[in-house]
NUGUZA-532018 format. One line per 10 residues: number of its first residue (from 1); for each residue x, y, z of C-alpha. Coordinates in nm, 2 decimals. Each point is the difference from the previous one (the first is absolute). Example, Ala and Ser with C-alpha at 12.3 -4.5 7.8 and 13.67 -1.06 7.14 Angstrom:
BEGIN
1> 1.23 -0.45 0.78; 0.14 0.34 -0.07
***
This chain:
BEGIN
1> -6.31 -2.50 -12.15; 0.26 -0.19 0.24; 0.30 -0.12 -0.20; 0.05 -0.37 0.01; 0.32 -0.11 0.21; 0.15 -0.35 0.00; 0.11 -0.10 0.35; 0.35 -0.19 0.00; -0.01 -0.35 0.19; 0.35 -0.11 -0.07
11> 0.11 -0.37 -0.02; 0.32 -0.08 -0.11; 0.01 -0.33 -0.20; 0.23 -0.20 -0.24; -0.09 -0.33 -0.20; 0.07 -0.20 0.31; -0.29 0.17 0.20; -0.05 0.28 0.25; 0.30 0.16 0.16; -0.09 0.29 0.22
21> -0.35 0.13 0.06; -0.18 0.26 0.21; -0.06 -0.27 0.26; 0.35 -0.09 0.08; 0.09 0.38 0.01; -0.25 0.08 0.22; 0.09 -0.29 0.23; 0.37 0.14 0.01; -0.16 0.34 0.06; -0.21 -0.12 0.29
31> 0.28 -0.19 0.17; 0.21 0.33 -0.02; -0.27 0.16 0.18; -0.12 -0.26 0.25; 0.32 -0.18 0.06; -0.19 -0.33 0.02; -0.08 -0.26 -0.30; -0.33 -0.10 0.16; -0.13 0.37 0.04; 0.13 0.05 -0.36
41> -0.20 -0.30 -0.12; -0.31 0.13 0.17; 0.03 0.34 -0.17; 0.08 -0.12 -0.36; -0.23 -0.22 0.08; 0.16 -0.36 -0.06; 0.03 -0.31 0.21; 0.30 -0.01 0.23; 0.14 -0.30 -0.17; -0.02 0.16 -0.32
51> 0.18 0.30 0.11; 0.27 -0.21 0.17; 0.06 -0.18 -0.30; 0.01 0.30 -0.23; 0.26 0.16 0.21; 0.21 -0.35 0.00; 0.00 0.02 -0.36; 0.09 0.36 -0.04; 0.28 -0.03 0.23; 0.14 -0.31 -0.15
61> -0.01 0.12 -0.36; 0.10 0.36 0.06; 0.38 0.09 0.01; -0.05 0.14 0.33; -0.27 -0.07 0.28; -0.32 0.24 -0.04; -0.11 -0.08 0.37; 0.17 -0.11 0.30; -0.17 -0.15 0.28; 0.05 -0.10 0.38
71> -0.19 -0.29 0.18; -0.08 -0.06 0.37; 0.08 0.26 0.26; -0.22 0.18 0.24; -0.14 0.20 -0.30; -0.07 -0.30 -0.20; 0.22 0.09 -0.29; -0.04 0.24 -0.28; 0.10 0.06 -0.34; 0.11 0.30 -0.17
81> 0.11 0.12 -0.40; 0.36 0.01 -0.08; 0.11 0.31 -0.19; 0.03 -0.22 -0.29; -0.35 -0.09 0.04; -0.11 0.38 0.04; 0.19 0.06 -0.33; -0.17 -0.26 -0.19; -0.35 0.11 0.13; 0.11 0.34 -0.10
91> 0.09 -0.10 -0.35; -0.31 -0.18 -0.06; -0.20 0.31 0.12; 0.20 0.23 -0.20; -0.08 -0.24 -0.32; -0.34 0.00 0.10; -0.02 0.38 0.01; 0.17 0.01 -0.34; -0.26 -0.24 -0.12; -0.27 0.20 0.11
101> 0.13 0.31 -0.14; 0.06 -0.15 -0.34; -0.36 -0.12 0.01; -0.10 0.33 0.07; 0.20 0.14 -0.28; -0.14 -0.26 -0.24; -0.34 0.11 0.07; 0.08 0.35 -0.03; 0.20 -0.01 -0.31; 0.04 -0.37 -0.11
111> 0.38 0.05 -0.02; 0.24 -0.29 0.00; 0.13 -0.09 0.35; 0.37 -0.02 0.05; 0.15 -0.31 0.21; 0.26 0.06 0.28; 0.31 -0.18 0.10; -0.08 -0.26 0.28; 0.22 -0.26 -0.11; 0.10 -0.10 0.40
121> -0.38 0.00 0.09; -0.10 -0.21 -0.31; 0.28 -0.26 0.12; -0.17 -0.02 0.33; -0.34 -0.02 -0.15; 0.12 -0.31 -0.22; 0.09 -0.15 0.32; -0.34 0.06 0.17; -0.18 -0.15 -0.31; 0.15 -0.34 -0.04
131> -0.25 -0.24 0.15; 0.11 -0.35 0.15; -0.18 -0.24 0.25; 0.32 -0.02 0.19; -0.02 0.17 0.33; 0.36 0.13 0.02; 0.10 0.24 -0.28; 0.33 0.16 0.00; 0.19 0.22 -0.28; 0.35 0.09 -0.01
141> 0.32 0.00 -0.22; 0.20 -0.34 -0.09; 0.32 0.05 0.19; 0.13 -0.36 -0.04; -0.05 -0.22 -0.30; 0.23 -0.35 0.01; -0.04 -0.27 -0.23; 0.00 -0.35 0.14; -0.05 -0.26 -0.27; -0.34 0.00 -0.14
151> -0.10 0.26 0.30; 0.06 0.34 0.06; 0.01 0.16 0.36; -0.15 0.34 0.01; 0.07 0.25 0.27; -0.29 0.27 0.03; 0.07 0.29 0.25; -0.30 0.12 0.20; 0.17 0.25 0.22; 0.34 0.07 0.13
161> 0.02 -0.29 0.25; -0.22 -0.27 -0.19; 0.02 -0.21 -0.32; -0.24 -0.26 -0.12; 0.17 -0.29 -0.20; -0.17 -0.20 -0.27; 0.11 -0.28 -0.19; -0.12 -0.04 -0.35; 0.09 -0.18 -0.33; 0.23 0.14 -0.24
171> -0.28 0.00 -0.27; -0.22 0.21 0.24; 0.29 0.24 0.06; 0.06 0.07 -0.36; -0.39 0.02 -0.08; -0.02 0.26 0.27; 0.32 0.16 -0.14; 0.15 0.03 0.33; 0.31 0.25 0.07; 0.16 0.16 0.31
181> -0.21 0.32 0.10; -0.30 -0.11 -0.20; -0.31 0.06 0.22; -0.22 -0.31 0.06; -0.29 -0.13 0.20; 0.05 -0.31 0.26; -0.33 -0.19 0.11; -0.02 -0.22 0.27; -0.30 -0.19 0.10; -0.07 0.04 0.37
191> -0.05 -0.39 0.04; 0.37 -0.03 -0.11; 0.13 0.22 0.30; 0.08 -0.15 0.32; 0.05 0.14 0.38; 0.31 -0.04 0.22; 0.03 0.14 0.34; 0.36 -0.08 0.10; 0.28 0.24 -0.12; 0.24 -0.26 0.04
201> -0.16 -0.26 -0.22; 0.16 -0.12 -0.33; -0.21 0.00 -0.28; 0.07 -0.13 -0.36; -0.26 0.24 -0.14; 0.19 0.27 -0.23; -0.24 0.26 0.12; -0.04 0.11 0.36; -0.18 0.32 0.06; -0.01 0.13 0.38
211> -0.27 0.22 0.10; -0.29 0.08 0.26; -0.33 -0.14 -0.02; -0.22 0.29 -0.10; -0.35 -0.17 -0.07; -0.15 -0.36 0.08; -0.33 -0.14 -0.18; -0.08 -0.29 0.20; -0.24 -0.27 -0.17; -0.10 -0.37 0.14
221> 0.27 -0.19 -0.19; 0.25 0.27 -0.13; 0.12 0.34 0.12; 0.15 0.28 -0.20; 0.29 0.19 0.14; 0.14 0.30 -0.13; 0.36 0.12 0.09; 0.13 0.36 -0.07; 0.35 0.02 -0.09; 0.23 0.29 0.14
231> 0.00 0.17 -0.35; -0.40 0.00 0.02; -0.06 -0.29 -0.26; -0.20 -0.30 0.12; -0.02 -0.38 -0.03; -0.30 -0.20 0.06; -0.02 -0.37 0.06; -0.28 -0.26 0.10; 0.07 -0.24 0.25; -0.24 -0.25 0.18
241> -0.18 0.17 0.30; 0.12 -0.29 0.24; 0.36 0.09 -0.10; -0.04 0.38 0.05; -0.13 -0.05 0.34; 0.26 -0.24 0.09; 0.25 0.24 -0.13; -0.14 0.27 0.21; -0.01 0.23 -0.31; -0.15 0.34 0.11
251> 0.02 0.37 -0.11; 0.33 0.16 0.05; 0.21 -0.33 0.02; 0.30 -0.01 -0.22; 0.01 -0.32 -0.22; 0.15 -0.11 -0.31; -0.20 -0.08 -0.32; 0.20 -0.23 -0.22; -0.05 -0.16 -0.32; 0.19 -0.20 -0.28
261> 0.16 0.17 -0.30; -0.22 -0.24 -0.22; -0.29 0.13 0.15; 0.04 0.37 -0.16; -0.15 0.09 -0.33; 0.16 0.26 -0.20; -0.19 0.23 -0.26; 0.11 0.30 -0.20; -0.24 0.31 -0.13; 0.11 0.08 -0.36
***
């Protein structure tokens, strides 16, 4: 009689929802093999838009980009996994293998399964599991915390060259127990982000992020535009289609995404 074997289908979840799943890992692996998000999406399979959105979220919430990409050019651009992305995939697959081996041991001897130390990986999973309707989701340490009457000005580091500044009430800052160095999430609705083309323009908005247009989804009334920053993080805005046309927005163009500090929502994971 053939022995029963349990097959592992690993999904790493928290109370906030799903973090990493086999589908997302297969997307990363397909990008590494094919060098193209569109080809990787077909291989998974999943929609091209869903693949782009997944990569944007992964890159924005991870401490380093998992995927880097280029747009335009004679070859039409491409994408590839970073070394950090490969390490994350390898960690997931290693955990999956351990999971399968644990199930095999359970079937054979029903012994207790010992848990591995994956603190850094769990931290990234927490980031991936947080669900929000905000299109722009970032994470980073608090690098500035300035009281101003009933408000606090909070600076959040995205990478070596970019910060996001938020203004929240003193009560909110105390409720979140904010402190320098604490990891937080920053959410910005795409409708709160605006575009500027002129590098000499002076803006009152505290947050000004320059990047290259990497994605354009045009609709009859509004158009969604995504910029990729030099670090690999992305910012998405929604502007009217007429404005997009009049500004001459196109793939590969360097533009500025700007938004008010009051448009940034801060959250923490406890």
